[in-house]
C-alpha positions in Angstrom: 6.5 87.2 203.8 7.7 85.5 207.0 10.7 83.7 208.4 9.0 80.3 208.0 8.7 80.9 204.3 12.3 81.9 204.0 13.4 78.8 206.0 11.4 76.7 203.5 13.2 78.3 200.6 16.6 77.6 202.2 15.8 74.0 203.2 14.4 73.2 199.8 17.7 73.9 198.3 19.6 72.0 201.0 17.2 69.0 200.7 17.5 68.9 196.9 13.9 70.0 196.6 12.5 66.9 198.4 9.5 68.4 200.2 9.2 65.4 202.6 12.8 66.1 203.7 12.0 69.8 204.0 9.0 69.1 206.2 11.0 66.8 208.4 13.8 69.3 208.8 11.4 72.0 209.8 9.2 69.8 211.9 6.1 70.6 209.9 3.8 68.9 207.3 4.5 68.5 203.6 1.1 70.2 202.9 2.2 73.1 205.1 5.4 73.5 203.1 3.6 73.4 199.8 1.1 76.0 201.1 3.8 78.4 202.3 5.6 78.1 198.9 2.4 78.8 197.0 1.5 81.8 199.2 5.0 83.3 198.8 4.9 82.9 195.0 1.5 84.6 194.9 2.7 87.4 197.2 5.8 88.1 195.1 4.2 87.4 191.7 7.0 85.0 190.6 7.6 81.3 190.3 10.4 80.3 192.7 10.7 76.6 191.7 10.9 74.7 188.4 8.2 72.0 188.6 7.2 68.8 186.9 3.7 68.1 188.1 3.8 68.4 191.9 7.6 67.7 192.1 10.2 70.4 192.5 13.1 70.0 190.1 15.1 73.1 190.8 15.0 76.9 191.2 14.1 79.5 188.7 16.4 82.5 188.2 14.3 84.7 190.5 14.2 81.8 192.9 18.0 81.6 193.0 18.2 85.3 193.7 15.6 84.9 196.5 17.6 82.1 198.0 20.7 84.4 198.4 18.6 87.1 200.1 16.8 84.5 202.3 20.2 83.1 203.4 21.4 86.5 204.3 18.2 87.5 206.2 18.1 84.2 208.2 21.8 84.4 209.0 21.4 88.0 210.3 18.4 86.9 212.4 20.5 84.2 213.8 23.3 86.7 214.7 20.7 88.9 216.5 19.8 85.9 218.6 23.4 85.2 219.3 24.3 88.7 220.4 23.3 88.3 224.0 25.6 85.2 224.2 28.4 87.0 222.5 28.5 89.9 224.9 27.7 88.0 228.2 29.0 85.0 230.1 32.2 84.9 228.0 33.6 82.0 230.0 30.7 79.6 229.9 28.4 78.1 227.4 28.5 75.4 224.8 30.8 74.8 221.9 29.7 72.3 219.2 32.5 70.8 217.1 31.7 68.6 214.1 34.7 66.5 212.9 35.7 63.2 211.5 36.6 60.2 213.6 40.3 60.5 212.7 40.6 64.0 213.9 38.5 63.4 217.1 40.6 60.4 217.9 44.1 61.6 217.0 44.6 65.3 216.4 42.1 67.0 218.8 42.8 65.5 222.3 45.8 67.9 222.9 43.8 70.9 221.8 40.7 69.9 223.8 42.8 69.4 226.9 44.3 72.9 226.6 40.9 74.3 225.9 39.3 72.7 229.0 42.1 74.2 231.1 41.3 77.7 229.8 37.5 77.3 229.8 36.5 74.7 232.4 32.9 76.0 232.4 32.3 75.6 228.6 30.5 72.4 227.7 32.1 70.7 224.6 30.2 68.5 222.2 32.1 66.5 219.6 29.9 65.3 216.7 31.7 62.7 214.5 30.5 62.8 210.9 31.5 62.6 207.3 32.8 65.8 205.6 29.5 66.3 203.8 27.6 66.0 207.1 30.0 68.4 208.7 29.3 71.1 206.1 25.6 70.5 206.4 25.8 71.0 210.2 27.7 74.2 209.8 25.1 75.5 207.3 22.2 74.6 209.7 23.9 76.1 212.8 24.2 72.7 214.4 28.0 73.1 214.7 30.1 76.1 215.6 33.3 74.7 214.1 33.9 72.0 211.5 37.1 70.1 211.2 37.9 67.8 208.2 40.4 67.2 205.4 37.8 67.4 202.6 34.9 69.6 201.6 35.4 72.6 203.9 37.6 74.5 201.4 35.2 74.0 198.5 32.1 75.5 200.2 31.5 79.2 199.6 29.4 79.5 202.8 32.3 78.3 204.9 35.4 80.2 205.9 38.2 77.7 206.1 41.5 77.9 207.8 44.4 75.5 207.7 44.9 73.3 210.8 47.9 71.1 209.9 49.3 68.9 207.0 49.6 65.1 207.1 50.5 62.2 204.9 49.3 58.6 204.5 51.3 55.7 205.8 51.4 52.0 204.9 50.6 49.7 207.8 51.3 46.0 207.8 51.4 43.2 210.4 54.8 42.6 211.9 56.6 40.0 209.8 55.0 41.1 206.6 57.5 41.1 203.6 57.0 44.9 203.1 58.3 45.5 206.6 61.4 43.4 206.0 62.6 45.0 202.8 65.2 47.8 202.8 63.8 49.7 199.8 60.8 52.1 200.1 57.4 50.7 199.3 56.3 51.4 195.7 52.8 51.8 194.2 53.6 48.9 191.9 54.0 46.6 195.0 50.8 48.0 196.6 48.8 47.4 193.4 49.5 43.7 193.7 48.2 43.4 197.3 44.8 43.5 198.9 44.4 47.0 200.3 42.4 48.3 203.3 41.8 52.0 203.4 39.3 54.8 203.9 36.0 54.9 202.0 35.5 57.4 199.2 35.2 61.1 200.3 37.0 61.0 203.6 40.5 61.2 205.0 42.4 61.9 201.8 41.0 58.9 199.9 41.0 61.0 196.8 44.8 61.5 197.0 45.3 57.7 197.1 43.1 57.1 194.1 44.7 59.9 192.2 48.2 58.5 192.8 47.4 55.1 191.4 45.5 56.6 188.5 48.4 58.8 187.6 50.7 55.8 187.6 48.3 53.8 185.4 47.7 51.3 188.1 44.5 49.8 189.5 44.6 49.2 193.3 42.7 46.2 194.8 40.8 47.9 197.6 39.2 44.9 199.2 37.8 46.7 202.2 37.1 50.3 203.0 36.0 51.9 206.2 35.4 55.3 207.8 38.0 55.4 210.5 41.6 54.4 211.1 40.9 52.0 214.1 38.7 49.8 212.0 41.2 49.7 209.2 44.0 48.7 211.6 41.8 46.0 213.1 41.5 44.2 209.8 45.2 44.7 209.0 46.0 43.0 212.3 43.8 40.1 211.2 46.0 39.7 208.1 43.2 40.6 205.6 45.3 43.2 203.7 47.8 46.1 203.7 46.4 49.3 205.3 46.7 52.8 204.0 46.0 55.2 206.9 46.7 58.7 208.1 50.2 58.8 209.6 48.8 60.6 212.6 46.9 57.4 213.5 50.1 55.6 214.6 49.7 54.8 218.2 52.0 53.3 220.8 49.2 50.8 221.6 49.3 49.4 218.1 50.9 46.0 219.0 52.0 43.9 216.2 51.7 46.6 213.5 54.5 48.2 211.5 54.1 51.7 209.9 56.0 52.4 206.7 56.6 55.9 205.2 54.5 56.7 202.2 55.2 60.4 201.8 56.8 59.6 198.4 53.7 57.9 197.2 50.8 60.2 198.0 50.4 63.9 198.1 50.1 65.6 201.5 46.7 66.4 202.9 45.5 69.5 204.8 43.1 69.4 207.7 40.8 72.5 207.6 39.0 74.4 210.3 35.7 75.7 209.1 33.2 78.3 210.4 30.0 79.5 208.8 30.6 82.9 207.1 29.1 86.0 208.7 28.1 84.1 211.9 29.0 85.6 215.3 30.9 83.4 217.6 31.7 83.4 221.3 35.2 84.4 222.4 36.0 80.8 223.3 35.2 79.6 219.7 37.9 82.0 218.3 40.3 80.8 221.0 39.7 77.2 220.0 40.7 78.0 216.4 43.9 79.7 217.6 44.7 76.7 219.8 44.5 74.5 216.7 46.7 76.9 214.7 48.5 79.5 216.8 49.8 81.1 213.6 46.3 82.5 212.9 45.6 86.0 214.2 42.2 87.0 215.5 42.2 89.8 212.8 42.9 87.2 210.1 40.1 85.0 211.3 37.7 87.9 211.6 38.4 89.3 208.2 37.7 85.9 206.5 34.6 85.0 208.4 32.9 88.3 208.1 34.3 89.4 204.7 31.9 92.0 203.3 30.4 92.6 206.7 33.7 93.6 208.3 32.6 97.2 208.9 29.7 96.1 211.0 31.6 93.9 213.3 34.6 96.1 214.2 33.3 96.4 217.8 32.4 92.8 218.4 34.3 90.9 221.1 36.6 88.6 219.3 
């Protein structure tokens, strides 16, 4: 048994058992992946995968147990490699943050400015991605911190902490009838208008859909996009009424009017996510605290390390 075999087991689950994708992720050949799987099964005397011909369909019960062990071993090995970084050069290094466009554009500039003042020698990388991609990057060790409104709370391998709560707002061009009325906007009104909002799976789109469904209404979403700036661009063109995160209101938004929609849609929470049981540099913990000063280092540590708490009491955090 070797680390490459364990990586193949882990990547097979992540890649939904597509061996071509596994080979690409590990920079090897598909035949090499198949050979490693066959050799490991022969060594252990068990079948790890459910097969149909040469295709992998899923994992057997022994395979699922092996996956848990493989994840733990590979995570521990990664922590060993990170030890030198954790205990040396505390004020320089790299911090990789995976987040959505909305957070990178609107909520993080203040935090990053404060962080740069504290750690001028730390190189920051902001990777903008969908919530699903953010979780995958955390799993793969490609991101130290993930920030998004969706998915982080529902993944067992990620320790999630609240960042802040936000609401949606209705945005219309100046002179639009909704901007002139004295009464609050209603779902019934919005259901009769062409809407422009976020695509499914990001920036609280699920809360928008749920509100209309609960009211027995079918919204006419004529255009959906990944980020607030794109939505506002098409609202400015008069192509529809926008539903955006209220944090995206900007003083540079000439010709747009924002209307309160807190009474229409449930509040959303932005989450900060870290991979469980993974050691972090001091400045990573500090970044989390800059986002949410109410979080204590002890609270963060207890949630990230959970069952391994006794083994990390002396780590610098």
